[in-house]
C-alpha positions as CSV (number, residue, x, y, z in Angstrom):
1,X,42.7,71.3,58.7
2,X,45.7,73.8,60.0
3,X,46.4,72.0,62.9
4,X,47.3,69.4,60.8
5,X,49.1,70.7,58.0
6,X,51.4,72.1,60.9
7,X,52.3,68.7,63.0
8,X,52.6,67.1,59.4
9,X,54.8,69.7,57.9
10,X,55.9,71.9,60.7
11,X,55.0,74.7,59.2
12,X,52.4,77.0,60.2
13,X,49.4,78.2,57.7
14,X,51.5,81.4,57.2
15,X,54.2,79.9,55.6
16,X,52.5,77.3,53.4
17,X,50.9,80.4,51.7
18,X,53.8,82.6,51.2
19,X,55.5,79.0,49.4
20,X,52.2,78.4,47.7
21,X,52.0,82.2,46.2
22,X,55.8,83.3,46.3
23,X,55.9,82.4,42.8
24,X,54.6,85.3,41.4
25,X,53.0,85.3,37.7
26,X,53.5,88.2,35.3
27,X,51.5,90.7,36.5
28,X,53.5,91.1,39.7
29,X,51.6,94.7,40.7
30,X,48.2,92.9,40.1
31,X,49.2,89.8,42.0
32,X,50.6,91.8,44.7
33,X,47.2,93.8,45.6
34,X,44.7,91.8,44.2
35,X,45.6,88.1,46.2
36,X,48.6,89.4,49.0
37,X,47.5,92.4,50.3
38,X,43.7,91.4,51.0
39,X,45.2,88.3,51.9
40,X,47.7,89.7,54.9
41,X,44.3,92.6,55.2
42,X,41.7,90.1,56.6
43,X,44.4,88.3,58.6
44,X,45.2,91.2,60.3
45,X,41.8,92.2,60.7
46,X,40.4,88.6,62.1
47,X,43.9,89.0,65.0
48,X,42.6,92.2,65.7
49,X,38.9,92.0,65.9
50,X,39.7,88.6,68.6
51,X,42.1,90.0,70.4
52,X,39.6,93.2,71.1
53,X,37.6,90.5,72.5
54,X,39.5,89.2,74.2
55,X,41.0,92.3,76.1
56,X,37.5,93.4,76.9
57,X,36.0,89.6,77.9
58,X,39.2,89.9,80.7
59,X,37.9,93.8,81.3
60,X,34.5,92.4,82.1
61,X,35.9,89.2,83.8
62,X,38.0,91.5,86.2
63,X,34.6,93.6,86.5
64,X,32.7,91.0,87.9
65,X,35.5,89.9,90.5
66,X,36.1,93.3,91.2
67,X,32.6,95.4,91.1
68,X,34.0,98.7,91.8
69,X,36.2,98.0,88.7
70,X,35.9,100.5,86.0
71,X,36.0,98.5,82.9
72,X,39.2,100.7,81.3
73,X,41.4,100.0,84.4
74,X,40.1,96.1,83.7
75,X,41.5,96.8,80.0
76,X,44.7,98.3,81.2
77,X,45.2,95.9,83.5
78,X,44.9,93.3,80.7
79,X,47.3,95.1,78.9
80,X,50.1,95.2,81.3
81,X,49.1,91.6,82.4
82,X,50.3,90.7,78.2
83,X,53.5,93.4,78.1
84,X,54.6,91.6,81.7
85,X,54.4,88.5,79.9
86,X,55.7,89.7,76.5
87,X,58.7,91.4,78.3
88,X,59.8,88.4,80.3
89,X,59.3,85.7,77.5
90,X,63.1,84.9,76.0
91,X,62.8,82.5,72.6
92,X,66.5,81.6,73.2
93,X,66.2,81.9,77.4
94,X,66.1,78.0,77.1
95,X,63.6,76.1,79.4
96,X,64.2,78.3,82.9
97,X,62.2,81.3,81.8
98,X,59.4,79.0,80.0
99,X,59.3,76.8,83.4
100,X,58.4,79.6,85.3
101,X,56.0,80.6,83.5
102,X,54.2,77.3,83.4
103,X,54.5,76.9,87.3
104,X,52.7,80.5,87.4
105,X,50.1,79.0,85.1
106,X,49.6,75.9,86.8
107,X,49.3,78.2,90.5
108,X,46.6,79.7,89.0
109,X,45.0,77.0,87.6
110,X,45.4,74.8,90.9
111,X,43.7,78.4,92.2
112,X,40.6,77.9,89.8
113,X,40.2,74.3,91.0
114,X,40.5,75.1,94.8
115,X,38.1,78.1,94.1
116,X,35.3,75.7,92.4
117,X,35.8,72.7,95.2
118,X,35.3,75.1,98.1
119,X,32.0,76.7,96.0
120,X,30.8,73.2,95.3
121,X,30.9,72.0,98.9
122,X,29.3,75.4,99.7
123,X,26.1,75.2,97.5
124,X,25.7,71.3,98.6
125,X,24.4,70.3,94.9
126,X,21.8,67.8,94.2
127,X,23.9,64.9,92.9
128,X,21.5,63.2,91.0
129,X,20.3,66.5,89.0
130,X,24.2,67.2,88.6
131,X,25.3,63.9,86.7
132,X,22.1,64.8,84.2
133,X,23.7,66.8,82.6
134,X,26.1,64.2,81.6
135,X,23.3,62.2,80.2
136,X,21.8,63.6,76.3
137,X,18.8,65.0,76.7
138,X,16.0,67.4,75.2
139,X,17.7,70.3,76.1
140,X,20.5,69.5,73.6
141,X,18.4,69.2,70.6
142,X,16.9,72.9,71.6
143,X,16.6,75.2,69.2
144,X,19.0,77.6,70.8
145,X,21.6,75.2,71.3
146,X,23.2,74.6,68.0
147,X,24.1,78.4,68.5
148,X,25.4,77.5,72.0
149,X,27.6,75.0,70.7
150,X,28.8,77.2,67.5
151,X,30.1,80.0,69.9
152,X,32.0,77.5,72.3
153,X,33.2,76.6,68.8
154,X,34.0,79.4,67.7
155,X,35.1,80.7,71.3
156,X,37.7,78.0,70.7
157,X,38.8,77.8,67.4
158,X,40.0,81.5,66.7
159,X,41.4,82.6,63.6
160,X,44.6,84.1,64.9
161,X,45.6,80.6,66.5
162,X,45.1,79.5,62.6
163,X,47.8,81.4,61.4
């Protein structure tokens, strides 16, 4: 719904909330402390929680790739990576800096794809069993499958992406 709102109007959810709640009623102080500040606080808490989960997730991923790397070092590497991206990004710099960033991301995606193909060739999967996964089966309606699908949707649609 937030994506549709942004596509149709060209404004994000935070801008629409500002327009909607800008006209203040009689009790400005009550309105500000009762509605606006709690709404802001909940939004910030959601953003911080999802960012912490992403930082820890990338630290755990780095720990899985490099087992001798401690988790705190993975968090520091992730923070450095984010800072490099923030420093090199220039919103008014035109397409050149964005194009370089896109090329780097495309190279990383290509590296993941090539690694996947190499692993696929090395493990020699049983192809009939692989393609059975594309067909609906009893596993999809198992009791735990609902929680898995909710987790996948929750990991994809994050609160900070809505604002």
